[in-house]
N, C-alpha and C positions, 0 to 999 in steps of 0.2 A: 120121679115129677112130683113139687112141689104144687103149694095152690094153687099157686098165680099161673099153673102149666108149663114152669120152668124145666126142662129135663138134665136131671144129673146122673153124667156117664161112668164108672167107677169101676177100679179091680177090688175094690174095699166094700163091699158092701155092708160090711157086719157094723161101720161107721154111721147107713141108715135104717136099720133095723127096727130101733128102738123108738125109730121119731115117728108117730103117727100123719108125721102132714107128708110122708116121701111110699109109695106103692113101690115093688121092686116086679120086673118083669122080665122073662127070660126069651132070648133071641134065639131060634134052633137057625144052621143055616147050613150046609153043603161043604166042603172042604173042597177046591180045586186041589186038584190031581195033576202035578204037573205031566205032561205027555212026555215020554221017555226021550223025542229030537230035544226037549232041554232040561231033560235031569243034566246032572252034574257032570263034570267032565271028569277024564281020568286020573284029576289031583286032589277030586275030590270038591270041586269048589270052581266058580266060573271064572277066566281066565281073562277077560278084557270085560270092557264096559259094554261092547258090541254084543257081549252074550247076555246080559241080560236086557239089554236093547231087543233085541231080538224077542226074549222073554215076552218083555211087556207090547211088543205090538200084536203077537199072538192072541194073547187075552185080551189087549184093549179090541183087537178085532174082532174075535169071537163073541165077547157082551156090549159090543156097538158102545164101545166108550173111546174118549180123548187120550191119545197116551198120555197126555201131560198129568191127566186126573189119576192114572192109572202109573 
């Protein structure tokens, strides 16, 4: 975050570490484990758009999110 409060999200933090205007933060999160019912099909991938939509709807409902957001 710079002195004006603008946050910079990056996958290359080394570019900002030497710049005193920025401070680094760490974000800890818990990964979502895909339920067995929604794990990959025998072919190793989801077969149809409906497969993806079912997974999205499941987690949108669980986390009380709009399907479009997920």
